[in-house]
N, CA and C atoms as a LAMMPS dump frame, in Angstrom:
ITEM: TIMESTEP
0
ITEM: NUMBER OF ATOMS
693
ITEM: BOX BOUNDS ff ff ff
-5.0000000000000000e+02 5.0000000000000000e+02
-5.0000000000000000e+02 5.0000000000000000e+02
-5.0000000000000000e+02 5.0000000000000000e+02
ITEM: ATOMS id mol type element x y z
1 1 1 N -210.734 26.305 75.791
2 1 2 C -210.931 25.118 76.617
3 1 3 C -211.643 24.028 75.815
4 2 1 N -211.36 22.796 76.152
5 2 2 C -212.038 21.668 75.554
6 2 3 C -213.129 21.203 76.517
7 3 1 N -214.059 20.419 76.019
8 3 2 C -215.108 19.914 76.884
9 3 3 C -216.21 19.257 76.094
10 4 1 N -217.196 18.733 76.816
11 4 2 C -218.328 18.081 76.182
12 4 3 C -219.481 19.058 76.024
13 5 1 N -220.319 18.777 75.05
14 5 2 C -221.514 19.596 74.84
15 5 3 C -222.37 19.604 76.096
16 6 1 N -223.027 20.725 76.33
17 6 2 C -223.823 20.891 77.544
18 6 3 C -224.863 19.778 77.694
19 7 1 N -225.428 19.303 76.592
20 7 2 C -226.469 18.279 76.642
21 7 3 C -225.935 16.859 76.497
22 8 1 N -224.625 16.712 76.414
23 8 2 C -224.042 15.383 76.288
24 8 3 C -224.329 14.589 77.573
25 9 1 N -224.924 13.405 77.454
26 9 2 C -225.271 12.633 78.661
27 9 3 C -224.05 12.187 79.463
28 10 1 N -222.873 12.199 78.847
29 10 2 C -221.658 11.781 79.548
30 10 3 C -220.923 12.941 80.214
31 11 1 N -221.455 14.154 80.064
32 11 2 C -220.8 15.307 80.692
33 11 3 C -220.863 15.19 82.206
34 12 1 N -219.74 15.464 82.869
35 12 2 C -219.707 15.508 84.33
36 12 3 C -220.341 16.811 84.783
37 13 1 N -221.324 16.711 85.666
38 13 2 C -222.167 17.846 85.993
39 13 3 C -221.944 18.438 87.387
40 14 1 N -221.107 17.826 88.194
41 14 2 C -220.89 18.335 89.543
42 14 3 C -219.559 17.832 90.084
43 15 1 N -219.09 18.462 91.145
44 15 2 C -217.832 18.008 91.731
45 15 3 C -217.981 16.628 92.333
46 16 1 N -219.204 16.263 92.792
47 16 2 C -219.423 14.927 93.325
48 16 3 C -219.285 13.88 92.23
49 17 1 N -219.795 14.169 91.048
50 17 2 C -219.636 13.246 89.934
51 17 3 C -218.161 13.112 89.554
52 18 1 N -217.432 14.216 89.632
53 18 2 C -216.012 14.179 89.297
54 18 3 C -215.244 13.323 90.311
55 19 1 N -215.547 13.46 91.596
56 19 2 C -214.91 12.617 92.61
57 19 3 C -215.201 11.141 92.339
58 20 1 N -216.427 10.837 91.994
59 20 2 C -216.797 9.445 91.722
60 20 3 C -216 8.872 90.565
61 21 1 N -215.809 9.682 89.529
62 21 2 C -215.051 9.195 88.371
63 21 3 C -213.576 9.026 88.711
64 22 1 N -213.023 9.956 89.478
65 22 2 C -211.626 9.826 89.919
66 22 3 C -211.449 8.525 90.694
67 23 1 N -212.372 8.239 91.589
68 23 2 C -212.277 7.012 92.37
69 23 3 C -212.436 5.765 91.515
70 24 1 N -213.161 5.895 90.427
71 24 2 C -213.349 4.759 89.525
72 24 3 C -212.091 4.474 88.712
73 25 1 N -211.432 5.52 88.195
74 25 2 C -210.311 5.293 87.271
75 25 3 C -208.939 5.451 87.922
76 26 1 N -208.863 6.093 89.091
77 26 2 C -207.608 6.161 89.832
78 26 3 C -206.774 7.399 89.636
79 27 1 N -206.555 7.794 88.389
80 27 2 C -205.69 8.93 88.064
81 27 3 C -206.402 9.833 87.067
82 28 1 N -206.325 11.165 87.273
83 28 2 C -206.974 12.085 86.332
84 28 3 C -206.315 13.457 86.353
85 29 1 N -205.558 13.803 85.311
86 29 2 C -205.04 15.177 85.198
87 29 3 C -206.193 16.17 85.099
88 30 1 N -205.933 17.399 85.509
89 30 2 C -206.97 18.427 85.447
90 30 3 C -207.194 18.893 84.022
91 31 1 N -206.105 19.125 83.287
92 31 2 C -206.214 19.708 81.951
93 31 3 C -205.82 18.722 80.843
94 32 1 N -206.296 19.024 79.646
95 32 2 C -206 18.226 78.455
96 32 3 C -204.493 18.033 78.303
97 33 1 N -204.107 16.852 77.846
98 33 2 C -202.703 16.516 77.704
99 33 3 C -202.49 15.603 76.506
100 34 1 N -201.379 14.897 76.485
101 34 2 C -201.002 14.079 75.345
102 34 3 C -201.931 12.895 75.102
103 35 1 N -202.616 12.429 76.137
104 35 2 C -203.504 11.273 76.016
105 35 3 C -204.942 11.763 75.885
106 36 1 N -205.562 11.491 74.77
107 36 2 C -206.908 11.96 74.516
108 36 3 C -207.906 11.5 75.564
109 37 1 N -208.72 12.417 76.055
110 37 2 C -209.781 12.197 77.042
111 37 3 C -209.273 11.979 78.455
112 38 1 N -207.943 11.967 78.651
113 38 2 C -207.386 11.704 79.978
114 38 3 C -207.245 13.012 80.749
115 39 1 N -208.388 13.639 81.035
116 39 2 C -208.385 14.887 81.804
117 39 3 C -209.791 15.211 82.259
118 40 1 N -209.88 15.987 83.325
119 40 2 C -211.181 16.49 83.758
120 40 3 C -211.724 17.474 82.724
121 41 1 N -210.829 18.293 82.17
122 41 2 C -211.248 19.325 81.22
123 41 3 C -212.101 18.773 80.091
124 42 1 N -211.731 17.609 79.575
125 42 2 C -212.407 17.059 78.402
126 42 3 C -213.737 16.381 78.723
127 43 1 N -214.104 16.333 80.009
128 43 2 C -215.336 15.658 80.391
129 43 3 C -216.318 16.576 81.108
130 44 1 N -216.018 17.866 81.136
131 44 2 C -216.939 18.849 81.696
132 44 3 C -217.307 19.843 80.604
133 45 1 N -218.215 20.746 80.89
134 45 2 C -218.546 21.805 79.943
135 45 3 C -217.444 22.866 79.94
136 46 1 N -217.249 23.499 78.784
137 46 2 C -216.261 24.586 78.715
138 46 3 C -216.886 25.95 79.008
139 47 1 N -218.134 25.989 79.418
140 47 2 C -218.85 27.261 79.555
141 47 3 C -218.474 28.071 80.797
142 48 1 N -218.142 27.403 81.9
143 48 2 C -218.093 28.102 83.187
144 48 3 C -216.72 28.162 83.842
145 49 1 N -215.673 27.792 83.102
146 49 2 C -214.333 27.876 83.689
147 49 3 C -214.057 29.308 84.166
148 50 1 N -213.531 29.422 85.377
149 50 2 C -213.13 30.686 85.984
150 50 3 C -214.295 31.678 86.147
151 51 1 N -215.5 31.127 86.221
152 51 2 C -216.667 31.975 86.46
153 51 3 C -216.875 32.231 87.953
154 52 1 N -216.311 31.363 88.786
155 52 2 C -216.511 31.477 90.22
156 52 3 C -217.78 30.82 90.723
157 53 1 N -218.529 30.184 89.826
158 53 2 C -219.784 29.534 90.205
159 53 3 C -219.483 28.148 90.78
160 54 1 N -219.698 27.933 92.075
161 54 2 C -219.359 26.639 92.672
162 54 3 C -220.196 25.476 92.154
163 55 1 N -221.335 25.786 91.542
164 55 2 C -222.183 24.73 90.993
165 55 3 C -221.679 24.242 89.637
166 56 1 N -220.957 25.107 88.893
167 56 2 C -220.622 24.77 87.518
168 56 3 C -219.143 24.932 87.146
169 57 1 N -218.377 25.661 87.905
170 57 2 C -217.002 25.994 87.517
171 57 3 C -216.029 24.896 87.95
172 58 1 N -215.418 24.174 86.992
173 58 2 C -214.463 23.124 87.358
174 58 3 C -213.24 23.655 88.106
175 59 1 N -212.888 24.92 87.885
176 59 2 C -211.767 25.514 88.612
177 59 3 C -212.084 25.636 90.1
178 60 1 N -213.341 25.943 90.405
179 60 2 C -213.782 25.971 91.798
180 60 3 C -213.938 24.547 92.322
181 61 1 N -214.398 23.651 91.465
182 61 2 C -214.55 22.25 91.891
183 61 3 C -213.232 21.693 92.431
184 62 1 N -212.125 22.047 91.777
185 62 2 C -210.838 21.5 92.228
186 62 3 C -210.541 21.958 93.652
187 63 1 N -210.942 23.191 93.996
188 63 2 C -210.77 23.687 95.361
189 63 3 C -211.633 22.881 96.334
190 64 1 N -212.876 22.671 95.953
191 64 2 C -213.798 21.935 96.81
192 64 3 C -213.314 20.501 96.993
193 65 1 N -212.905 19.87 95.903
194 65 2 C -212.471 18.473 95.947
195 65 3 C -211.233 18.328 96.819
196 66 1 N -210.273 19.223 96.662
197 66 2 C -209.07 19.155 97.5
198 66 3 C -209.446 19.241 98.972
199 67 1 N -210.405 20.096 99.294
200 67 2 C -210.808 20.293 100.677
201 67 3 C -211.582 19.135 101.28
202 68 1 N -212.168 18.276 100.44
203 68 2 C -212.909 17.138 100.984
204 68 3 C -211.982 16.074 101.565
205 69 1 N -210.763 15.985 101.051
206 69 2 C -209.844 14.935 101.481
207 69 3 C -210.211 13.561 100.955
208 70 1 N -211.174 13.488 100.035
209 70 2 C -211.627 12.2 99.513
210 70 3 C -210.718 11.671 98.409
211 71 1 N -209.968 12.554 97.77
212 71 2 C -208.948 12.172 96.796
213 71 3 C -207.757 13.098 97.006
214 72 1 N -206.622 12.736 96.448
215 72 2 C -205.432 13.588 96.541
216 72 3 C -205.4 14.544 95.356
217 73 1 N -204.991 15.79 95.631
218 73 2 C -204.858 16.793 94.576
219 73 3 C -203.487 17.439 94.667
220 74 1 N -202.856 17.644 93.522
221 74 2 C -201.555 18.3 93.486
222 74 3 C -200.968 18.205 92.093
223 75 1 N -199.74 18.628 91.96
224 75 2 C -199.053 18.564 90.667
225 75 3 C -198.374 17.208 90.54
226 76 1 N -199.144 16.242 90.051
227 76 2 C -198.702 14.857 89.972
228 76 3 C -198.413 14.384 88.551
229 77 1 N -198.801 15.166 87.538
230 77 2 C -198.754 14.696 86.154
231 77 3 C -197.828 15.574 85.314
232 78 1 N -196.57 15.14 85.195
233 78 2 C -195.585 15.91 84.44
234 78 3 C -195.558 17.358 84.92
235 79 1 N -195.596 17.525 86.254
236 79 2 C -195.539 18.815 86.933
237 79 3 C -196.785 19.656 86.717
238 80 1 N -197.868 18.994 86.32
239 80 2 C -199.146 19.678 86.157
240 80 3 C -200.181 19.068 87.102
241 81 1 N -201.221 19.833 87.364
242 81 2 C -202.177 19.466 88.407
243 81 3 C -203.104 18.335 87.999
244 82 1 N -203.56 17.619 89.01
245 82 2 C -204.537 16.569 88.782
246 82 3 C -204.867 15.84 90.066
247 83 1 N -205.645 14.774 89.907
248 83 2 C -206.196 14.04 91.039
249 83 3 C -205.736 12.584 91.028
250 84 1 N -205.614 12.024 92.228
251 84 2 C -205.321 10.598 92.387
252 84 3 C -206.244 10.064 93.471
253 85 1 N -206.879 8.929 93.21
254 85 2 C -207.745 8.336 94.223
255 85 3 C -206.913 7.856 95.407
256 86 1 N -207.536 7.754 96.568
257 86 2 C -206.819 7.277 97.737
258 86 3 C -206.464 5.797 97.606
259 87 1 N -207.206 5.072 96.808
260 87 2 C -206.865 3.666 96.562
261 87 3 C -205.537 3.547 95.831
262 88 1 N -205.282 4.457 94.89
263 88 2 C -204.087 4.367 94.045
264 88 3 C -202.94 5.249 94.512
265 89 1 N -203.177 6.155 95.444
266 89 2 C -202.09 7.035 95.883
267 89 3 C -200.92 6.264 96.502
268 90 1 N -201.144 5.241 97.336
269 90 2 C -199.997 4.493 97.863
270 90 3 C -199.136 3.855 96.777
271 91 1 N -199.765 3.392 95.722
272 91 2 C -199.023 2.801 94.606
273 91 3 C -198.167 3.866 93.929
274 92 1 N -198.748 5.041 93.692
275 92 2 C -197.989 6.131 93.09
276 92 3 C -196.857 6.574 94.009
277 93 1 N -197.135 6.652 95.314
278 93 2 C -196.11 7.059 96.27
279 93 3 C -194.958 6.06 96.293
280 94 1 N -195.261 4.78 96.265
281 94 2 C -194.195 3.774 96.271
282 94 3 C -193.319 3.896 95.031
283 95 1 N -193.958 4.109 93.888
284 95 2 C -193.185 4.245 92.653
285 95 3 C -192.377 5.537 92.64
286 96 1 N -193.016 6.658 92.913
287 96 2 C -192.332 7.955 92.812
288 96 3 C -191.245 8.095 93.884
289 97 1 N -191.49 7.585 95.066
290 97 2 C -190.515 7.704 96.154
291 97 3 C -189.436 6.616 96.078
292 98 1 N -189.686 5.603 95.248
293 98 2 C -188.77 4.473 95.146
294 98 3 C -188.568 3.807 96.506
295 99 1 N -189.643 3.801 97.309
296 99 2 C -189.594 3.163 98.613
297 99 3 C -189.023 4 99.741
298 100 1 N -188.631 5.256 99.461
299 100 2 C -188.025 6.112 100.483
300 100 3 C -189.052 7.057 101.097
301 101 1 N -189.083 7.172 102.424
302 101 2 C -189.725 8.355 102.987
303 101 3 C -188.705 9.5 102.861
304 102 1 N -189.124 10.732 103.153
305 102 2 C -188.224 11.842 102.835
306 102 3 C -186.951 11.813 103.659
307 103 1 N -187.041 11.483 104.942
308 103 2 C -185.844 11.473 105.783
309 103 3 C -184.812 10.474 105.267
310 104 1 N -185.277 9.309 104.835
311 104 2 C -184.355 8.314 104.293
312 104 3 C -183.738 8.801 102.983
313 105 1 N -184.541 9.485 102.179
314 105 2 C -183.999 10.037 100.931
315 105 3 C -182.9 11.064 101.232
316 106 1 N -183.116 11.884 102.244
317 106 2 C -182.103 12.873 102.628
318 106 3 C -180.85 12.181 103.16
319 107 1 N -181.03 11.189 104.015
320 107 2 C -179.891 10.471 104.599
321 107 3 C -179.032 9.8 103.528
322 108 1 N -179.671 9.354 102.457
323 108 2 C -178.925 8.705 101.366
324 108 3 C -178.469 9.697 100.298
325 109 1 N -178.572 10.984 100.634
326 109 2 C -178.093 12.061 99.761
327 109 3 C -178.795 12.064 98.396
328 110 1 N -180.095 11.757 98.414
329 110 2 C -180.889 11.752 97.193
330 110 3 C -181.814 12.96 97.098
331 111 1 N -181.801 13.819 98.119
332 111 2 C -182.61 15.041 98.123
333 111 3 C -181.692 16.232 98.311
334 112 1 N -182.043 17.345 97.681
335 112 2 C -181.197 18.531 97.812
336 112 3 C -181.606 19.366 99.027
337 113 1 N -180.757 20.31 99.382
338 113 2 C -180.943 21.09 100.601
339 113 3 C -182.193 21.957 100.542
340 114 1 N -182.597 22.405 99.359
341 114 2 C -183.803 23.23 99.275
342 114 3 C -185.051 22.415 99.592
343 115 1 N -185.086 21.161 99.133
344 115 2 C -186.196 20.283 99.508
345 115 3 C -186.206 20.063 101.018
346 116 1 N -185.023 19.843 101.58
347 116 2 C -184.908 19.585 103.016
348 116 3 C -185.416 20.779 103.829
349 117 1 N -185.078 21.992 103.407
350 117 2 C -185.511 23.176 104.145
351 117 3 C -187.029 23.297 104.149
352 118 1 N -187.663 22.941 103.041
353 118 2 C -189.121 23.007 102.988
354 118 3 C -189.736 21.91 103.849
355 119 1 N -189.233 20.695 103.73
356 119 2 C -189.808 19.593 104.497
357 119 3 C -189.586 19.785 105.997
358 120 1 N -188.49 20.416 106.371
359 120 2 C -188.233 20.673 107.797
360 120 3 C -189.282 21.591 108.418
361 121 1 N -189.866 22.467 107.613
362 121 2 C -190.89 23.371 108.129
363 121 3 C -192.07 22.583 108.683
364 122 1 N -192.344 21.421 108.082
365 122 2 C -193.489 20.627 108.52
366 122 3 C -193.257 19.951 109.863
367 123 1 N -192.051 20.074 110.406
368 123 2 C -191.806 19.613 111.771
369 123 3 C -192.433 20.57 112.788
370 124 1 N -192.782 21.78 112.338
371 124 2 C -193.341 22.789 113.236
372 124 3 C -194.848 22.95 113.092
373 125 1 N -195.446 22.267 112.136
374 125 2 C -196.881 22.384 111.917
375 125 3 C -197.338 21.43 110.845
376 126 1 N -198.653 21.284 110.705
377 126 2 C -199.203 20.285 109.798
378 126 3 C -199.543 20.83 108.424
379 127 1 N -199.727 22.141 108.295
380 127 2 C -200.136 22.715 107.008
381 127 3 C -199.642 24.136 106.881
382 128 1 N -199.366 24.546 105.643
383 128 2 C -198.841 25.889 105.393
384 128 3 C -199.272 26.35 104.01
385 129 1 N -199.577 27.636 103.902
386 129 2 C -199.758 28.21 102.578
387 129 3 C -198.389 28.336 101.909
388 130 1 N -198.405 28.564 100.606
389 130 2 C -197.142 28.729 99.907
390 130 3 C -196.321 29.876 100.46
391 131 1 N -196.977 30.995 100.767
392 131 2 C -196.259 32.16 101.296
393 131 3 C -195.637 31.847 102.648
394 132 1 N -196.359 31.117 103.491
395 132 2 C -195.828 30.743 104.802
396 132 3 C -194.622 29.821 104.666
397 133 1 N -194.733 28.856 103.765
398 133 2 C -193.624 27.93 103.534
399 133 3 C -192.398 28.661 102.996
400 134 1 N -192.633 29.528 102.036
401 134 2 C -191.535 30.253 101.396
402 134 3 C -190.735 31.045 102.424
403 135 1 N -191.436 31.726 103.305
404 135 2 C -190.768 32.536 104.328
405 135 3 C -190.058 31.657 105.349
406 136 1 N -190.763 30.646 105.851
407 136 2 C -190.206 29.802 106.912
408 136 3 C -189.006 28.993 106.441
409 137 1 N -188.986 28.617 105.156
410 137 2 C -187.898 27.798 104.623
411 137 3 C -186.722 28.636 104.117
412 138 1 N -186.85 29.958 104.165
413 138 2 C -185.735 30.817 103.792
414 138 3 C -185.571 31.046 102.306
415 139 1 N -186.686 31.052 101.58
416 139 2 C -186.646 31.351 100.15
417 139 3 C -186.965 32.831 99.935
418 140 1 N -186.665 33.316 98.752
419 140 2 C -186.972 34.703 98.421
420 140 3 C -185.732 35.561 98.341
421 141 1 N -185.909 36.858 98.496
422 141 2 C -184.815 37.806 98.371
423 141 3 C -183.696 37.467 99.358
424 142 1 N -182.488 37.355 98.825
425 142 2 C -181.295 37.027 99.61
426 142 3 C -181.343 35.627 100.225
427 143 1 N -182.284 34.808 99.746
428 143 2 C -182.392 33.444 100.267
429 143 3 C -182.333 32.413 99.152
430 144 1 N -182.916 31.255 99.4
431 144 2 C -182.927 30.193 98.407
432 144 3 C -183.813 30.592 97.218
433 145 1 N -183.514 30 96.058
434 145 2 C -184.238 30.317 94.826
435 145 3 C -185.102 29.14 94.382
436 146 1 N -185.978 29.431 93.412
437 146 2 C -186.809 28.428 92.732
438 146 3 C -187.778 27.74 93.688
439 147 1 N -188.439 28.509 94.523
440 147 2 C -189.402 27.933 95.462
441 147 3 C -190.499 27.164 94.727
442 148 1 N -191.094 27.758 93.684
443 148 2 C -192.19 27.109 92.974
444 148 3 C -191.747 25.78 92.371
445 149 1 N -190.535 25.75 91.824
446 149 2 C -190.033 24.517 91.232
447 149 3 C -189.824 23.426 92.261
448 150 1 N -189.309 23.797 93.433
449 150 2 C -189.073 22.806 94.484
450 150 3 C -190.391 22.269 95.04
451 151 1 N -191.363 23.152 95.23
452 151 2 C -192.68 22.719 95.702
453 151 3 C -193.303 21.75 94.701
454 152 1 N -193.158 22.042 93.417
455 152 2 C -193.679 21.141 92.388
456 152 3 C -192.976 19.791 92.446
457 153 1 N -191.66 19.798 92.598
458 153 2 C -190.906 18.541 92.681
459 153 3 C -191.368 17.693 93.871
460 154 1 N -191.622 18.33 94.999
461 154 2 C -192.053 17.589 96.185
462 154 3 C -193.446 17.001 96.006
463 155 1 N -194.285 17.674 95.223
464 155 2 C -195.588 17.09 94.897
465 155 3 C -195.434 15.926 93.932
466 156 1 N -194.578 16.085 92.937
467 156 2 C -194.327 14.999 91.993
468 156 3 C -193.794 13.767 92.707
469 157 1 N -193.004 13.956 93.743
470 157 2 C -192.465 12.833 94.516
471 157 3 C -193.45 12.333 95.567
472 158 1 N -194.609 12.971 95.655
473 158 2 C -195.72 12.649 96.563
474 158 3 C -195.404 12.937 98.032
475 159 1 N -194.402 13.751 98.317
476 159 2 C -194.124 14.119 99.697
477 159 3 C -195.042 15.238 100.18
478 160 1 N -195.617 15.995 99.252
479 160 2 C -196.574 17.041 99.587
480 160 3 C -197.786 16.947 98.676
481 161 1 N -198.934 17.357 99.2
482 161 2 C -200.152 17.494 98.405
483 161 3 C -200.778 18.845 98.733
484 162 1 N -201.741 19.244 97.923
485 162 2 C -202.508 20.453 98.223
486 162 3 C -203.73 20.027 99.016
487 163 1 N -203.762 20.417 100.28
488 163 2 C -204.836 20.01 101.19
489 163 3 C -206.131 20.752 100.913
490 164 1 N -206.008 22.043 100.623
491 164 2 C -207.178 22.884 100.389
492 164 3 C -206.709 24.203 99.793
493 165 1 N -207.669 25.068 99.545
494 165 2 C -207.371 26.429 99.085
495 165 3 C -207.993 27.396 100.087
496 166 1 N -207.26 28.466 100.375
497 166 2 C -207.697 29.384 101.422
498 166 3 C -207.418 30.823 100.988
499 167 1 N -208.348 31.707 101.244
500 167 2 C -208.128 33.121 100.949
501 167 3 C -207.391 33.782 102.105
502 168 1 N -206.607 34.787 101.79
503 168 2 C -205.896 35.53 102.82
504 168 3 C -206.886 36.36 103.637
505 169 1 N -206.458 36.747 104.836
506 169 2 C -207.284 37.603 105.693
507 169 3 C -206.507 38.851 106.08
508 170 1 N -207.22 39.98 106.119
509 170 2 C -206.559 41.209 106.558
510 170 3 C -206.571 41.265 108.091
511 171 1 N -206.096 42.38 108.651
512 171 2 C -205.988 42.495 110.11
513 171 3 C -207.326 42.437 110.821
514 172 1 N -208.383 42.697 110.084
515 172 2 C -209.723 42.624 110.675
516 172 3 C -210.341 41.242 110.512
517 173 1 N -209.594 40.326 109.917
518 173 2 C -210.097 38.968 109.736
519 173 3 C -210.986 38.796 108.523
520 174 1 N -211.016 39.805 107.65
521 174 2 C -211.855 39.743 106.458
522 174 3 C -211.065 39.103 105.318
523 175 1 N -211.655 38.124 104.643
524 175 2 C -210.992 37.45 103.536
525 175 3 C -210.87 38.376 102.329
526 176 1 N -209.784 38.186 101.589
527 176 2 C -209.599 38.986 100.375
528 176 3 C -208.717 38.209 99.4
529 177 1 N -208.772 38.63 98.134
530 177 2 C -207.909 38.047 97.115
531 177 3 C -208.344 36.658 96.664
532 178 1 N -207.501 36.061 95.812
533 178 2 C -207.775 34.735 95.286
534 178 3 C -207.372 33.666 96.296
535 179 1 N -208.065 32.538 96.301
536 179 2 C -207.663 31.444 97.196
537 179 3 C -206.26 30.95 96.849
538 180 1 N -205.479 30.619 97.871
539 180 2 C -204.118 30.144 97.667
540 180 3 C -204.004 28.704 98.169
541 181 1 N -203.036 27.984 97.636
542 181 2 C -202.835 26.584 97.994
543 181 3 C -202.358 26.451 99.433
544 182 1 N -202.877 25.438 100.097
545 182 2 C -202.412 25.058 101.434
546 182 3 C -201.793 23.667 101.312
547 183 1 N -200.51 23.558 101.671
548 183 2 C -199.776 22.308 101.489
549 183 3 C -199.72 21.505 102.776
550 184 1 N -199.701 20.188 102.617
551 184 2 C -199.571 19.289 103.763
552 184 3 C -198.902 18.001 103.307
553 185 1 N -198.349 17.277 104.251
554 185 2 C -197.818 15.949 103.96
555 185 3 C -198.994 14.976 103.881
556 186 1 N -199.013 14.104 102.897
557 186 2 C -200.143 13.167 102.808
558 186 3 C -200.28 12.289 104.046
559 187 1 N -199.169 12.011 104.726
560 187 2 C -199.229 11.217 105.951
561 187 3 C -200.064 11.898 107.024
562 188 1 N -200.055 13.243 107.047
563 188 2 C -200.849 13.976 108.028
564 188 3 C -202.336 13.908 107.707
565 189 1 N -202.657 13.753 106.431
566 189 2 C -204.058 13.727 106.028
567 189 3 C -204.662 12.333 106.121
568 190 1 N -203.904 11.33 105.713
569 190 2 C -204.469 9.985 105.592
570 190 3 C -203.729 8.919 106.4
571 191 1 N -202.668 9.302 107.089
572 191 2 C -201.976 8.372 107.955
573 191 3 C -200.788 7.682 107.3
574 192 1 N -199.759 7.446 108.08
575 192 2 C -198.532 6.814 107.568
576 192 3 C -198.799 5.407 107.046
577 193 1 N -199.668 4.689 107.739
578 193 2 C -199.938 3.309 107.34
579 193 3 C -200.54 3.245 105.95
580 194 1 N -201.468 4.141 105.657
581 194 2 C -202.093 4.151 104.335
582 194 3 C -201.099 4.547 103.257
583 195 1 N -200.333 5.615 103.497
584 195 2 C -199.422 6.116 102.471
585 195 3 C -198.317 5.102 102.163
586 196 1 N -197.872 4.365 103.162
587 196 2 C -196.784 3.4 102.957
588 196 3 C -197.292 1.991 102.659
589 197 1 N -198.587 1.859 102.364
590 197 2 C -199.192 0.537 102.197
591 197 3 C -198.558 -0.292 101.088
592 198 1 N -197.981 0.359 100.08
593 198 2 C -197.384 -0.374 98.954
594 198 3 C -195.863 -0.465 99.046
595 199 1 N -195.279 -0.029 100.158
596 199 2 C -193.815 0.005 100.274
597 199 3 C -193.172 -1.375 100.138
598 200 1 N -193.904 -2.443 100.471
599 200 2 C -193.327 -3.779 100.368
600 200 3 C -193.256 -4.265 98.916
601 201 1 N -193.918 -3.543 98.045
602 201 2 C -193.935 -3.914 96.632
603 201 3 C -192.754 -3.274 95.908
604 202 1 N -192.148 -3.995 94.983
605 202 2 C -191.073 -3.42 94.18
606 202 3 C -191.626 -2.217 93.422
607 203 1 N -190.933 -1.06 93.451
608 203 2 C -191.433 0.122 92.747
609 203 3 C -191.712 -0.126 91.26
610 204 1 N -190.947 -1 90.632
611 204 2 C -191.203 -1.311 89.224
612 204 3 C -192.544 -2.015 89.062
613 205 1 N -192.899 -2.858 90.021
614 205 2 C -194.209 -3.5 89.979
615 205 3 C -195.317 -2.464 90.137
616 206 1 N -195.097 -1.482 91.006
617 206 2 C -196.08 -0.403 91.154
618 206 3 C -196.245 0.343 89.835
619 207 1 N -195.134 0.603 89.159
620 207 2 C -195.196 1.287 87.864
621 207 3 C -196.025 0.48 86.865
622 208 1 N -195.803 -0.812 86.816
623 208 2 C -196.545 -1.665 85.877
624 208 3 C -198.026 -1.641 86.192
625 209 1 N -198.374 -1.618 87.463
626 209 2 C -199.785 -1.553 87.841
627 209 3 C -200.4 -0.22 87.46
628 210 1 N -199.633 0.869 87.597
629 210 2 C -200.119 2.193 87.194
630 210 3 C -200.402 2.223 85.693
631 211 1 N -199.468 1.718 84.897
632 211 2 C -199.648 1.69 83.438
633 211 3 C -200.891 0.886 83.071
634 212 1 N -201.045 -0.267 83.699
635 212 2 C -202.209 -1.116 83.418
636 212 3 C -203.505 -0.41 83.769
637 213 1 N -203.52 0.284 84.897
638 213 2 C -204.727 0.988 85.326
639 213 3 C -205.103 2.101 84.354
640 214 1 N -204.119 2.873 83.9
641 214 2 C -204.408 3.934 82.932
642 214 3 C -204.956 3.34 81.645
643 215 1 N -204.351 2.252 81.194
644 215 2 C -204.78 1.641 79.931
645 215 3 C -206.132 0.95 80.049
646 216 1 N -206.529 0.577 81.253
647 216 2 C -207.849 -0.02 81.42
648 216 3 C -208.954 0.946 81.015
649 217 1 N -208.728 2.234 81.276
650 217 2 C -209.727 3.253 80.935
651 217 3 C -209.423 3.934 79.607
652 218 1 N -208.131 4.076 79.297
653 218 2 C -207.714 4.777 78.078
654 218 3 C -206.795 3.858 77.271
655 219 1 N -207.362 2.834 76.634
656 219 2 C -206.547 1.818 75.948
657 219 3 C -205.724 2.352 74.789
658 220 1 N -206.062 3.54 74.292
659 220 2 C -205.299 4.138 73.201
660 220 3 C -204.031 4.854 73.678
661 221 1 N -203.824 4.912 74.969
662 221 2 C -202.644 5.602 75.504
663 221 3 C -201.371 4.826 75.159
664 222 1 N -200.414 5.504 74.541
665 222 2 C -199.149 4.881 74.187
666 222 3 C -198.192 4.843 75.366
667 223 1 N -197.222 3.95 75.303
668 223 2 C -196.271 3.799 76.4
669 223 3 C -195.522 5.092 76.683
670 224 1 N -195.073 5.765 75.644
671 224 2 C -194.318 7.009 75.851
672 224 3 C -195.204 8.117 76.399
673 225 1 N -196.464 8.126 75.978
674 225 2 C -197.403 9.135 76.513
675 225 3 C -197.627 8.913 78.001
676 226 1 N -197.841 7.678 78.396
677 226 2 C -198.035 7.374 79.813
678 226 3 C -196.763 7.705 80.59
679 227 1 N -195.63 7.331 80.031
680 227 2 C -194.351 7.588 80.692
681 227 3 C -194.155 9.075 80.929
682 228 1 N -194.489 9.909 79.934
683 228 2 C -194.294 11.356 80.064
684 228 3 C -195.151 11.934 81.179
685 229 1 N -196.372 11.434 81.333
686 229 2 C -197.268 11.988 82.348
687 229 3 C -197.059 11.396 83.725
688 230 1 N -196.713 10.116 83.787
689 230 2 C -196.722 9.398 85.054
690 230 3 C -195.353 9.141 85.65
691 231 1 N -194.282 9.343 84.892
692 231 2 C -192.935 9.127 85.437
693 231 3 C -192.621 10.181 86.485
């Protein structure tokens, strides 16, 4: 893992500090990538990853941050996980969706049937774990294939986000195992008006604003590097 020295004054020391920085810069992948310093990983300590310590473990922080609803979390960066501030999420949604909500994308034959089966499940409820979605949408043995890939695509298109992480419960109601992702439509979390706030803007203009915002904080980022992560 990469990271800053424990005594570095610029090291992010808590999930609250990480939320503040996300809100300041707008977009932040979780892990190191093609653009130097453009990740949470490179601004925290490398000592406590996967330790389970909620005070120090950035892997746990991502669970806590997703559950706060203060920023969006999901696979938004070249199919890899990261954060987007609520200020910038409408801009990303307008660009990635090209101005379409999911139903309109389906009506114009721009979405495949596997995406449709997953999105239809949300007509019956507001949130689902991956296992619940997989079963309800008819994926798995003798059913549709590539569930993980389709879920990732829907996050990349901003139609789904990870609302929180939740551990499974046995018949006695006792939690067990590792926390699993709980998916929801961003409209259910923050409202249709907020998510569609940039729909009147040309998607290309939204893209230009995204590039400018990334370069405001990371001026060394090249056009192709930004394109690879943000397209």
